[in-house]
matplotlib code that plots the C-alpha trace (Angstrom):
import matplotlib.pyplot as plt

x = [111.1, 111.7, 111.4, 114.3, 113.0, 114.2, 115.1, 113.1, 116.0, 116.2, 112.5, 112.7, 115.6, 113.6, 110.7, 112.8, 114.4, 111.2, 109.1, 111.8, 111.1, 114.6, 114.3, 110.9, 112.3, 115.2, 112.8, 110.6, 113.5, 114.8, 111.3, 111.0, 114.4, 113.6, 110.2, 112.0, 114.5, 111.8, 109.7, 112.7, 113.2, 109.6, 109.5, 113.0, 113.5, 110.2, 107.6, 109.5, 109.5, 105.8, 105.3, 106.9, 104.8, 101.5, 100.4, 99.8, 103.0, 102.0, 99.2, 99.5, 97.8, 94.7, 91.4, 87.8, 85.3, 81.7, 80.0, 81.8, 83.6, 87.1, 88.6, 92.3, 92.3, 95.9, 97.2, 95.3, 96.3, 100.0, 99.7, 98.1, 100.8, 103.5, 101.8, 101.6, 105.3, 106.5, 104.4, 105.8, 109.4, 109.0, 107.3, 110.3, 112.8, 110.9, 110.5, 114.2, 115.1, 112.7, 114.1, 117.6, 116.6, 115.3]
y = [129.3, 125.6, 123.4, 120.9, 117.3, 115.7, 112.1, 109.8, 109.7, 113.5, 113.8, 111.1, 112.9, 116.2, 114.5, 113.0, 116.4, 118.5, 116.4, 115.3, 111.6, 110.5, 112.3, 110.7, 107.2, 107.7, 108.9, 105.9, 103.5, 105.3, 105.2, 101.5, 101.0, 103.2, 101.4, 98.0, 99.3, 100.8, 97.6, 95.6, 98.0, 97.6, 93.8, 93.0, 95.6, 97.3, 94.6, 92.1, 94.7, 95.3, 91.5, 91.1, 93.9, 92.4, 89.3, 86.2, 86.3, 85.7, 88.3, 88.5, 85.0, 86.3, 85.6, 86.5, 83.9, 84.7, 81.6, 80.4, 83.7, 84.0, 87.5, 87.7, 90.6, 90.1, 90.2, 93.3, 95.0, 94.2, 95.6, 98.7, 99.2, 98.6, 101.2, 103.8, 103.3, 103.3, 106.4, 108.2, 107.4, 108.4, 111.6, 112.4, 111.7, 113.8, 116.6, 116.7, 116.7, 119.6, 121.4, 121.1, 122.5, 125.7]
z = [65.9, 65.1, 68.1, 68.6, 68.9, 72.1, 72.4, 74.6, 77.1, 77.3, 77.8, 80.5, 82.2, 82.1, 83.7, 86.5, 87.2, 87.0, 89.3, 91.7, 91.1, 92.1, 95.5, 96.0, 95.2, 97.7, 100.3, 99.7, 100.1, 103.2, 104.7, 104.2, 105.8, 108.8, 109.2, 109.2, 111.8, 114.0, 113.7, 114.9, 117.8, 118.8, 118.4, 119.9, 122.6, 123.6, 123.4, 125.6, 128.3, 127.9, 127.9, 131.3, 132.8, 131.5, 133.4, 131.5, 129.3, 125.7, 125.5, 121.7, 121.5, 123.5, 121.8, 122.3, 121.3, 120.6, 119.4, 116.3, 115.8, 117.2, 117.5, 117.7, 120.3, 121.4, 117.8, 117.0, 120.2, 119.5, 116.0, 117.3, 119.9, 117.2, 114.9, 117.7, 118.7, 115.0, 114.2, 117.3, 116.4, 112.8, 113.9, 116.1, 113.3, 110.8, 113.4, 114.1, 110.3, 109.7, 112.7, 111.3, 107.9, 109.5]

ax = plt.figure().add_subplot(projection="3d")
ax.plot(x, y, z, "-o")
ax.set_aspect("equal")
plt.show()
């Protein structure tokens, strides 16, 4: 049987459909948007509350100096707290979406 030659656009469309690339692209964009939203939630609503509880005020500027080396301990701690909160919120969102599908 003679095989019909597909155009480049037909092959590309088949590729997008077969591997779900469009869904992956949408998920990536949505993930970036959700991450930005959760980051704003953490920075604008949660971290100010944590800042008032911790004595010293601007704890993100805290440093640890060992000789000529200056460790930005406060900045790292803030990034770690941001990550944990963002990961927790995204986990809860994904868990609720998976639960709805079942």
